[in-house]
N, C-alpha and C positions, 0 to 999 in steps of 0.2 A: 230864222233865230232860234237857238236852243234854248229852252227854258227847263227849269227844274222838272215841271211836269212832263216834257217830253224828251229828257236827256236819256238816252240810253244806258248810262252808267247808273244812273237812279232805279231802274228798273230790273238791274242784276245782270245787264248786259256788260261783257268786258271786251274792250277794243282788241283787235289782232295787233294794234301797234303797242298796246301797252304790255299784253302778255299773251301766250298761245297756251291752250290746252296740254296737259300731258300726251305725250305720243299715242296715238291710237285709242284715247279715251272718247267715246261718243259722247257728244255734247249737242246742244241745240245750236244751230247756226242760222245767223242773218246775213244772207248774201244778196248782192245786188244781181239781178237777172237784167243784162243787156238788152235780150230779146224782147223782154215785157217792159222793159224800163222802170222796173220797181225792185223793191227788197222783197225777198221771199225767204220763210222760214223751212227750215228742214233739220233732219238729224245727220251729223256728219262727224268725220275725225280727220285729224292731219297726220300726215305721215311724218318719218324722222326730218325731212326736206318740208321747211315751214311753207314751200311755194305749192305743195301738193295737198288738196284736199280731197277727200271722198265724201261725196254728199248723196245720199239715199242710193249707194250702190255704184255711183259713176265718180270717175277720177277727174278733178279739176286740175287745170295747170295753170290758170289764170290766177295768180295770188291777189289780184286786187278785188276779186269777186267777194271774198268773205270779208265781212266788215266787223262783225261782232260775234260773239259766241257767249254761251251761259251753260253751267252743268246742268245735266238733265236732273229734273225733280225726283224726289224719291216716290216710289210707286205706293198708292195706297194699300191698305191692308185688304187681303182677299175675303169677300163676304163668306160667312159660314154656310154649309149647305142647308138646305131646306128640304125635309122629308127625304134624305138621302140623296138628293140631287144637287149637283153643284151648280149654282146660278152661273149665269154668263152666255156667252153665245159661241157658237163653233165657229173660229175664224179659220182661215186657210193658213199653212204655215206662212211665216213671214221671212223674208230674205234677211239673213244674218251676215254681218261684215266679218272677214276673217280677224 
């Protein structure tokens, strides 16, 4: 039973049956993973064809996998350098979607 506390819509999630994100805008996706039998979160976007989603760089052709989406949150402000050194870590380059 869906209650106000666990209703995805109250948490900012948008059902794909209600509305799709703008084409190729990256969003947080809640997709049903049939192999693991659970909902998984990922970053993805949909193409012009609403049945095609790109999730973490891989194309899904099953439109029933993606259930909900929400816009990506705004990034936090970058910390100020300390003693001329930029704080943070040296991460490897990330795979970017076209």
